[in-house]
N, C-alpha and C positions, 0 to 999 in steps of 0.2 A: 661651218668648217668643212673643208674638202674631206669626203669620206672614202677616197680611193686608197687610203692606207689605214691600218688599225690605230686606235688611240694609244696603244702601248706597243713599243718596239723593243726587242731584246736581242742579246747576243751572248755567246759563251766563249771566253778566251782563257779562262783559268784552268791550269792543269789539275788533274785529279789529286786530291789531298789524301794521303794515307796517314791519318793520325789515330793512334790507339784510343785516345779519349779527347773530349772537347777542351780547348784552351780555357784557362781561368779568366783571361782578359783579352780584349781586342782593342786595337787603336782605331779611332774614328776621326774623320775629317769632314767638316761641313763648310761649303764655300759657294757663294754666288760668283760665277766666273765671267760675268759680263759678256755673255754670248760665245765665249771662247775666242774672242778676237786676238788674244795673245796666247794662242795655243801652245807654242813651245815653252813659254814660261809656266803655264798651268801644268803641263806634263812634267817639267823639271821639278817643280815643288812636290807634286803628288808622288813622283818616283822616289824622292828623298825622304818622304814623310813617314814611311813605314806603315801606311794606312792599310787596314784590313777591310774597312767599310767606309764608303765615301758617299756623301750627299752633295749633289750639285744642283744649283739653280741657275736660271738664265742660260740654258744650253740650246744652241741652235742646231737645226738639221736642214741642210740643203739651202742655206741662205746665201745670198750674194755677198753680204758683208763678211761672212766666215768662209768664203771660198768654196761654197757648195759642199762642205764636208758634213758628215754625220759626226758631230763633235764628241758625243758620248761614246760612239764606237771607236773613234780614233784614240781616245784616252784609254778605253778598256783594252783595246788590242795592245797598246804600248805597255800598259801595266800588267797585262796578262790577268785580267779580271773579268768576271761576268757583269753584265749591265742590263738595266731596264730603263727605258726612256718613256715618259708620259707627255703627250702633246697637250700643251696649255693653250697656245694660240697658233693659228695659221697667219703668217706674216705676209700680207698681201703685196707689199712693196719689195719683198726680198726674193720672190720666186715668180713663177708664171703659171698659167692655167695648166700647162702640160707638165710642169715641174715645180710643184708647190713647195714652199719653205715653211718650217715649223719652229716653234720655240717652246721650251718646257723644262722639266726637271728630270734628272737622271740619278739613279742609285746604282753604285758599283760595289762589288764584294769579291773576296777571294773564295767564298763558298757559294752554295746554291742559292738562287733567288727564286722563290716559289710564290704562287698565287697572286701575281701583281694585279692591282686594280686601281681605279681612280675615284676620287670624290671630285666632281665638278661642282663647286660651291653654289648653293642656291642664291646666295647674296653676292652680287657682282656689280662692278662699276660699268657704266656705259661709255666711259671715257675713250676706250680704245676702238670702239666700233666705227665703221665708216660713216662719215657725216658729209653733207654737201659742202660745208664751209672748210673742210680740211683738205688741203691740196694733196693729191696722190703722188707726191714726190718725196724723196728723202730730204731732210732727216726726220720727217714726220713718220710716226708709227701707226699704221692702219691695220687692224687685226680682226679676225673672227675667233671666237672661243671665249674662254674665261679662266680664272684662276683655279688651280687644282691642288689636291693632296695626292701624292703618289704613294701607295701603300704596298709594301712587299714583306713577305715572310722570309727572313734570312735563316738558313739552316746551317749553323756552325757545328760541323761534325756531329750531327744528330741533335743538337740543342737549338731550340727555336727562339727567335727574337723577331717581333713584329715592328716594322719601321714605318714612320710617316715622314715623308719629305714634303715640306710646305714652302710655298712662296705666296704670302698674303699680299693683298692689293696695295699698291703704292699711291693710288689716287683716291680721293674721297676722304670722309671723316674716319676717325679712329674706330667709331662704332662698327663700321663695315669690316675692318680687320678683326675686331673682337668677335663679330658674328661668324666670320669664316673660321677663326680658331675654334670657336665653340662647336662648329660642325665636325671638325676633326676630332676634338676631345670626346664628343658624344659618340662618334663612331667607335673610338677606341674603348669606350666604357662597355661596349657590348662583348668584348673579348673576355675570355676566362680570367678570373682574378689573379691566377698564378703565372700568367703569361708575361714575360718581360716585354716592355714597350719602350721604344725610343722615338721621340719626335724631334726633328731638327729642321732648320731652314732659315730663310730670310723672312722675318715676320713684319718688317717695316714698322715696328713699334718697340718700345721699351717694356719688357714684360715684368719688370720688378715692382710695378705699382698699378693702381687703377683697375679697370674692369678685366684686363687681360690676366693680371695676377690673381684676381678673385676667381676667375674661371678655372685657372690651373689648379688652385687650391681645392675648388669644388670637385674636380675630377681626380684629385689625389695625385697630381703630377708634381715632381720635384725638379728644381733647377739643376741641370747637369753641368753647368759651366761657371758656377760661382755667382753671387749676387751682384757683383760690380766689376765685370770685365771692362777692359778699356774699349775705346771705340772700335767698331768692326767695319767701318767704312772710312775711306781716306777723305781728307779735306777737299772741299771744292771752292775755289776762289777764297772768299772770306768766311765761308761756312765751316764750322768744325766737323770732325768726324762724328758718327752717331753709333749707338749700341742698338742694332736692330737684328742681328743674327744670334740665334739662341738654340739650345737643345734642352730637352726635358725627358725624364725617365719615370717609369712606374713599374712596380713589381720588384722581384728579387735581384736587383742590380744596383751598383754604385758607380761613381765616376771619380777619377783622379787625374793629376797631371794635365790640367787644363791650360791651354795657351791660345792667345790671339797672335797670329803670325804677322805682326805689323811690318816686318821687313820685306814681305812678299808683295810685289807691285805688278802682278800679272792681271789684276782686275781692280775695279774701284771698291771692292770689298776685300777684307783680309780673311784668310782661312782661319777657322776655329779647329783646334785638335784637342782630343782628350782620350783617356783610357777608360773603357767600359769594363767593369769587373762583374763577373757573374757570381 
């Protein structure tokens, strides 16, 4: 991956909040925004959602297909929020040597975002790497890098919440996605037991059964969005939508008012929204 810019990019657009005490709950949105190709629709929904904390996957920076915008910064500025963006891939067909393009995850919040870091998973697919037999033309995706977890400590008026923004691999067997999930869960297990933790993102699997469910139980994470939400992706030709976007919690927090926003069509995924109660 091009090392001319840091792996984590951030910006601050939220006004200073003068609150006498931390709120008892915040509104959370998790959404794979399909590179931000329909940016006006993405901003319209997020503006109307009342979200305090936002997890975004498939976020472009300086790509040709997204008009060379820093999508995370455009959204954060419009919503007057702070943001952190983690580089997952360098998109070799979307930029140039002098002006590289990137793809990754972004976490946005109305409060301070502290201590951002990445886990670049040890277990990766080689599908996206350049190969001699893959034409270097669109619509092929040729990339350098690998899947990540973007970790940020959110400070909600003095109260800490540690967040993990995930996008697990879409190619390869389910065991690969479970291995990546286990890396994030293992990292979270090193935090102090009383620290509230929120994991959210596009897992590319159904977490209600199999090895993924077993790993979540082993690390004492609870489903934050109900056991049987509706599909979180739209139909593709004859293929039905899938339940692959999830959120999990650990520690002294609960969730309520979960919704899959299936009427929002600014991406091939639907936004998830819920209330996180401290």
